Residue frames as qw, qx, qy, qz and C-alpha x, y, z in Angstrom:
[[0.338, -0.569, -0.404, 0.632, -20.62, -9.36, -16.63],
 [0.102, -0.238, 0.190, 0.947, -20.11, -6.44, -19.03],
 [0.169, -0.330, -0.720, -0.586, -23.28, -7.43, -20.92],
 [0.347, -0.640, -0.660, 0.183, -25.27, -7.23, -17.69],
 [0.261, -0.501, -0.151, 0.811, -23.75, -3.82, -16.98],
 [0.007, 0.004, 0.461, 0.887, -24.67, -2.53, -20.44],
 [0.279, -0.492, -0.764, -0.310, -28.23, -3.82, -20.06],
 [0.354, -0.673, -0.504, 0.410, -28.55, -2.19, -16.62],
 [0.233, -0.327, 0.082, 0.912, -26.98, 1.03, -17.92],
 [0.080, -0.282, -0.609, -0.737, -29.52, 1.24, -20.80],
 [0.357, -0.678, -0.636, -0.093, -32.42, 1.00, -18.33],
 [0.377, -0.559, -0.294, 0.677, -30.77, 3.50, -16.01],
 [0.105, -0.099, 0.276, 0.950, -30.46, 6.03, -18.82],
 [0.212, -0.420, -0.678, -0.564, -34.03, 5.43, -19.85],
 [0.411, -0.668, -0.587, 0.202, -35.42, 5.84, -16.35],
 [0.328, -0.495, -0.120, 0.796, -33.44, 8.98, -15.77],
 [0.030, 0.097, 0.459, 0.882, -34.45, 10.42, -19.14],
 [0.292, -0.576, -0.684, -0.340, -38.12, 9.79, -18.33],
 [0.448, -0.629, -0.458, 0.441, -37.68, 11.33, -14.89],
 [0.293, -0.436, 0.014, 0.851, -35.99, 14.48, -16.17],
 [0.002, -0.185, 0.433, 0.882, -37.35, 15.16, -19.58],
 [0.223, -0.342, -0.786, -0.464, -40.78, 13.60, -20.00],
 [0.343, -0.176, 0.254, -0.887, -43.86, 15.34, -18.59],
 [0.054, 0.147, 0.980, -0.125, -46.02, 12.68, -16.88],
 [0.358, 0.497, 0.413, -0.674, -49.10, 14.90, -17.14],
 [0.459, 0.502, -0.388, -0.621, -48.81, 15.01, -20.93],
 [0.190, 0.140, -0.960, -0.149, -48.31, 11.24, -21.05],
 [0.216, 0.297, 0.819, -0.441, -51.40, 10.77, -18.97],
 [0.443, 0.567, 0.126, -0.683, -53.43, 13.01, -21.26],
 [0.347, 0.462, -0.645, -0.500, -52.09, 11.26, -24.34],
 [0.366, 0.119, -0.908, -0.168, -52.58, 7.65, -23.34],
 [0.093, -0.252, -0.884, 0.383, -55.03, 7.45, -20.43],
 [0.239, 0.278, 0.244, -0.898, -57.43, 10.33, -20.69],
 [0.459, 0.120, -0.524, -0.708, -59.25, 9.00, -23.72],
 [0.333, -0.146, -0.931, 0.038, -60.46, 5.98, -21.65],
 [0.052, -0.432, -0.640, 0.633, -62.62, 8.24, -19.46],
 [0.140, 0.770, 0.556, 0.278, -65.83, 10.14, -20.36],
 [0.143, -0.971, 0.007, -0.191, -64.76, 13.08, -18.10],
 [0.783, 0.189, -0.318, 0.500, -60.93, 12.85, -17.96],
 [0.015, 0.641, -0.269, 0.719, -60.64, 16.06, -15.86],
 [0.718, -0.529, 0.123, -0.435, -62.33, 14.29, -12.97],
 [0.985, -0.141, 0.008, 0.102, -59.96, 11.33, -13.15],
 [0.495, 0.695, -0.336, 0.399, -56.67, 13.20, -13.67],
 [0.743, -0.300, -0.384, 0.459, -54.07, 12.35, -10.96],
 [0.273, -0.944, -0.084, 0.166, -52.88, 15.07, -8.67],
 [0.308, 0.859, -0.369, 0.175, -49.74, 17.14, -9.09],
 [0.452, -0.591, 0.648, -0.162, -48.15, 15.26, -6.11],
 [0.901, 0.109, 0.418, -0.041, -48.88, 11.95, -7.84],
 [0.697, 0.690, -0.071, 0.184, -47.06, 13.07, -10.98],
 [0.018, -0.839, 0.491, -0.233, -44.16, 14.46, -8.84],
 [0.685, -0.392, 0.600, -0.134, -43.77, 11.14, -6.99],
 [0.909, 0.345, 0.225, 0.068, -43.70, 9.26, -10.25],
 [0.448, 0.806, -0.287, 0.259, -40.79, 11.42, -11.39],
 [0.338, -0.707, 0.566, -0.256, -39.01, 10.95, -8.10],
 [0.870, -0.112, 0.473, -0.086, -39.49, 7.21, -8.13],
 [0.823, 0.543, 0.047, 0.160, -38.19, 6.99, -11.73],
 [0.192, 0.854, -0.395, 0.279, -35.19, 9.17, -10.78],
 [0.570, -0.557, 0.563, -0.218, -34.37, 7.07, -7.71],
 [0.920, 0.143, 0.364, -0.013, -34.70, 3.86, -9.66],
 [0.634, 0.739, -0.123, 0.194, -32.49, 5.30, -12.39],
 [0.032, -0.800, 0.533, -0.273, -29.78, 6.26, -9.89],
 [0.767, -0.323, 0.533, -0.157, -29.91, 2.79, -8.32],
 [0.890, 0.399, 0.203, 0.084, -29.44, 1.26, -11.68],
 [0.367, 0.842, -0.324, 0.226, -26.53, 3.57, -12.38],
 [0.401, -0.657, 0.593, -0.238, -24.92, 2.38, -9.16],
 [0.884, -0.009, 0.463, -0.065, -25.53, -1.24, -10.08],
 [0.749, 0.648, -0.032, 0.132, -24.02, -0.68, -13.53],
 [0.130, 0.822, -0.492, 0.255, -20.85, 0.83, -12.05],
 [0.611, -0.450, 0.620, -0.199, -20.54, -2.04, -9.56],
 [0.916, 0.269, 0.297, 0.006, -20.91, -4.62, -12.36],
 [0.563, 0.771, -0.212, 0.210, -18.25, -2.82, -14.38],
 [0.217, -0.740, 0.583, -0.256, -15.97, -2.69, -11.33],
 [0.804, -0.208, 0.546, -0.109, -16.44, -6.42, -10.75],
 [0.847, 0.499, 0.163, 0.081, -15.66, -7.04, -14.39],
 [0.686, -0.296, 0.172, 0.642, -12.30, -5.23, -13.88],
 [0.378, 0.763, 0.282, 0.442, -13.05, -2.21, -15.98],
 [0.155, -0.908, 0.193, -0.338, -12.03, 0.17, -13.20],
 [0.817, 0.010, -0.391, 0.423, -8.69, -1.30, -12.23],
 [0.350, -0.908, 0.050, -0.224, -7.73, 0.14, -8.87],
 [0.902, -0.192, -0.061, 0.382, -4.29, -1.41, -8.50],
 [0.297, -0.819, 0.209, 0.444, -1.05, 0.47, -7.82],
 [0.606, 0.742, -0.275, -0.078, 1.20, 1.40, -10.72],
 [0.889, 0.221, -0.289, 0.276, 4.48, -0.46, -11.39],
 [0.254, 0.551, -0.426, 0.671, 6.71, 2.06, -9.54],
 [0.545, -0.502, 0.305, -0.598, 4.62, 1.80, -6.39],
 [0.987, -0.105, -0.068, -0.101, 4.67, -2.05, -6.52],
 [0.701, 0.407, -0.364, 0.459, 8.43, -1.94, -7.00],
 [0.070, -0.572, 0.426, -0.697, 8.80, 0.35, -3.94],
 [0.806, -0.365, 0.165, -0.436, 6.54, -2.01, -1.85],
 [0.971, 0.093, -0.187, 0.113, 8.63, -5.05, -2.92],
 [0.444, 0.519, -0.422, 0.596, 11.88, -3.24, -2.07],
 [0.408, -0.547, 0.342, -0.646, 10.41, -2.26, 1.34],
 [0.937, -0.231, 0.060, -0.253, 9.37, -5.89, 2.02],
 [0.848, 0.284, -0.311, 0.321, 12.80, -7.17, 0.98],
 [0.146, 0.579, -0.421, 0.683, 14.53, -4.63, 3.24],
 [0.606, -0.459, 0.312, -0.570, 12.35, -5.65, 6.23],
 [0.988, -0.040, -0.083, -0.120, 12.96, -9.32, 5.61],
 [0.621, 0.486, -0.462, 0.406, 16.77, -9.08, 5.58],
 [0.732, -0.659, -0.094, 0.144, 18.70, -9.74, 8.76],
 [0.017, 0.899, -0.434, 0.063, 22.01, -8.36, 9.89],
 [0.416, 0.453, -0.781, 0.113, 25.13, -10.30, 10.66],
 [0.320, -0.223, 0.751, -0.533, 23.48, -11.66, 13.76],
 [0.273, -0.138, -0.890, -0.339, 20.73, -13.42, 11.89],
 [0.120, 0.136, 0.725, -0.665, 17.79, -14.58, 13.93],
 [0.553, 0.150, -0.168, -0.802, 14.88, -14.81, 11.47],
 [0.472, 0.093, 0.867, -0.132, 12.59, -17.88, 11.80],
 [0.249, 0.020, -0.623, -0.741, 10.93, -19.01, 8.58],
 [0.563, 0.171, 0.526, -0.614, 7.17, -19.77, 8.56],
 [0.012, -0.026, 0.886, 0.463, 6.31, -22.66, 6.29],
 [0.345, 0.511, 0.644, -0.452, 2.67, -21.54, 5.96],
 [0.521, 0.758, 0.129, -0.371, 1.00, -21.20, 2.56],
 [0.778, 0.599, 0.015, 0.188, 3.19, -20.65, -0.46],
 [0.519, 0.548, -0.351, 0.554, 6.87, -20.71, 0.39],
 [0.616, -0.335, -0.497, 0.511, 8.65, -20.17, 3.60],
 [0.267, -0.220, -0.154, 0.925, 9.00, -16.42, 3.38],
 [0.093, -0.451, -0.555, -0.693, 5.73, -15.45, 1.71],
 [0.438, -0.682, -0.564, 0.160, 4.14, -15.15, 5.18],
 [0.381, -0.562, -0.108, 0.726, 6.46, -12.20, 5.79],
 [0.222, 0.007, 0.427, 0.877, 6.36, -10.66, 2.29],
 [0.055, -0.560, -0.702, -0.436, 2.59, -10.44, 1.59],
 [0.282, -0.806, -0.441, 0.278, 1.66, -8.20, 4.60],
 [0.330, -0.525, 0.127, 0.774, 4.33, -5.71, 3.54],
 [0.196, 0.168, 0.629, 0.733, 2.89, -5.47, 0.06],
 [0.018, -0.728, -0.682, 0.064, -0.46, -4.05, 1.34],
 [0.125, -0.217, 0.005, 0.968, -1.43, -0.54, 0.48],
 [0.482, 0.462, 0.265, -0.696, -4.22, 1.42, -1.23],
 [0.585, 0.429, -0.467, -0.505, -5.84, -0.22, -4.12],
 [0.989, -0.013, -0.107, -0.102, -5.65, -3.95, -5.01],
 [0.455, -0.700, 0.546, 0.067, -2.73, -5.44, -3.20],
 [0.614, 0.467, -0.625, -0.121, -0.12, -7.39, -5.23],
 [0.889, -0.361, 0.233, -0.159, 0.62, -10.89, -4.09],
 [0.020, -0.636, 0.758, 0.144, 3.91, -12.79, -3.98],
 [0.961, 0.162, -0.037, -0.220, 3.76, -16.03, -6.05],
 [0.565, -0.501, 0.624, 0.200, 6.43, -18.60, -5.36],
 [0.636, 0.624, -0.340, -0.299, 8.17, -19.34, -8.64],
 [0.786, 0.243, -0.546, 0.161, 10.95, -21.68, -7.52],
 [0.575, -0.716, 0.320, -0.234, 12.43, -23.03, -4.27],
 [0.712, 0.297, -0.605, 0.197, 15.64, -24.91, -3.63],
 [0.693, -0.668, 0.144, -0.230, 15.89, -26.41, -0.23],
 [0.410, 0.539, -0.694, 0.245, 19.50, -27.22, 0.68],
 [0.854, -0.330, -0.401, 0.042, 20.02, -30.20, 2.99],
 [0.709, -0.245, -0.299, 0.590, 21.82, -29.56, 6.22],
 [0.282, -0.676, -0.136, 0.667, 23.56, -26.27, 6.61],
 [0.375, 0.218, 0.494, 0.754, 23.24, -25.09, 3.00],
 [0.136, 0.235, 0.045, -0.961, 21.53, -22.03, 1.63],
 [0.328, 0.556, 0.763, -0.046, 17.75, -22.19, 0.87],
 [0.004, -0.160, 0.314, 0.936, 16.76, -20.02, -2.15],
 [0.288, 0.607, 0.731, -0.122, 13.14, -19.01, -2.87],
 [0.093, -0.010, 0.341, 0.935, 12.11, -16.82, -5.80],
 [0.210, 0.644, 0.636, -0.371, 8.88, -14.87, -5.73],
 [0.152, 0.309, 0.467, 0.815, 7.21, -13.02, -8.61],
 [0.012, 0.648, 0.519, -0.558, 5.17, -9.95, -7.77],
 [0.373, 0.861, 0.229, -0.259, 3.57, -8.15, -10.70],
 [0.684, 0.681, -0.064, 0.252, 6.56, -8.70, -12.96],
 [0.050, -0.806, 0.504, -0.308, 9.17, -8.12, -10.26],
 [0.851, 0.004, -0.511, 0.118, 11.42, -10.91, -9.06],
 [0.395, -0.727, 0.414, -0.379, 12.31, -11.08, -5.35],
 [0.775, 0.162, -0.589, 0.160, 14.95, -13.68, -4.44],
 [0.586, -0.693, 0.269, -0.321, 15.29, -14.76, -0.80],
 [0.668, 0.291, -0.637, 0.253, 18.47, -16.54, 0.30],
 [0.657, -0.647, 0.190, -0.338, 18.30, -17.96, 3.78],
 [0.556, 0.354, -0.695, 0.289, 21.30, -19.56, 5.55],
 [0.736, -0.570, -0.366, 0.013, 20.93, -21.29, 8.89],
 [0.165, -0.875, 0.368, -0.268, 22.74, -19.50, 11.67],
 [0.582, 0.278, -0.718, 0.262, 25.85, -21.47, 12.85],
 [0.054, 0.221, -0.727, 0.648, 25.89, -22.98, 16.30],
 [0.693, -0.172, 0.019, -0.700, 22.32, -24.19, 16.52],
 [0.493, -0.256, 0.799, -0.230, 21.63, -27.47, 18.32],
 [0.069, 0.018, -0.930, -0.361, 20.91, -30.80, 16.68],
 [0.155, 0.491, 0.782, -0.351, 17.47, -30.68, 18.32],
 [0.257, 0.650, 0.048, -0.714, 16.69, -27.42, 16.46],
 [0.190, 0.356, -0.717, -0.568, 17.76, -29.04, 13.22],
 [0.034, 0.136, 0.990, 0.032, 15.71, -32.09, 13.90],
 [0.155, 0.644, 0.681, -0.313, 12.46, -30.21, 14.53],
 [0.315, 0.505, 0.381, 0.707, 13.27, -27.51, 11.87],
 [0.279, -0.913, -0.277, 0.104, 13.26, -24.74, 14.49],
 [0.653, -0.029, 0.079, 0.752, 16.16, -22.85, 13.04],
 [0.054, 0.894, 0.096, -0.435, 16.99, -19.20, 12.77],
 [0.721, 0.403, 0.335, 0.454, 18.31, -17.89, 9.50],
 [0.152, -0.523, 0.180, 0.819, 20.41, -15.12, 8.04],
 [0.511, 0.660, 0.548, 0.049, 18.30, -13.75, 5.18],
 [0.160, -0.353, 0.346, 0.854, 19.59, -11.88, 2.18],
 [0.528, 0.649, 0.512, -0.197, 17.24, -10.56, -0.56],
 [0.213, -0.178, 0.495, 0.824, 17.66, -9.40, -4.09],
 [0.450, 0.667, 0.446, -0.392, 15.03, -7.46, -6.06],
 [0.250, -0.097, 0.602, 0.752, 15.11, -7.37, -9.85],
 [0.418, 0.489, 0.209, -0.736, 12.65, -5.30, -11.90],
 [0.508, 0.275, -0.626, -0.525, 11.82, -8.02, -14.36],
 [0.914, -0.172, -0.043, -0.365, 10.00, -11.37, -14.21],
 [0.578, -0.507, 0.639, 0.011, 11.84, -14.26, -12.64],
 [0.643, 0.499, -0.510, -0.278, 13.78, -16.40, -15.08],
 [0.984, -0.172, -0.034, 0.011, 14.55, -20.14, -14.73],
 [0.173, -0.786, 0.590, 0.056, 18.02, -20.80, -13.41]]
């Protein structure tokens, strides 16, 4: 990708240099005029020379734009948030996920992990959005505590979910439980427990 960007950039510089610094009338007289018996009669108009310059300039600018896009796709212009901003987003997501003493949070087993569905939208912001990757999950049987650990750009988010007491056997059977959720954010990668 970078090779294509360099190739495109070289042509962009050449086209812009010809448009800005090379006189097309002198080029015509140097290379084309000698093929005619009366070159004055065949010389292109001033408007023709001007449009050649404009065309080369526009083509050069389009190639510059293409070069920048190729470099962006190659990851040269990283637009992601800095670490402090990612940490702030993760802490905000953790705070919004936590429940009070009343509990009442349903988990969504969609995608990666049960709580990633709630975490990822809260990580959005300007630039490239960080994504929560499930590192480990322990699913306690019955009324135990479920623990999921997510890593987000070198930050570990631990989600501990305990089923609310007093839920019916039917809710347990169809896994339609509400949970008390506690979170913990550590500014380092998740370690194996």
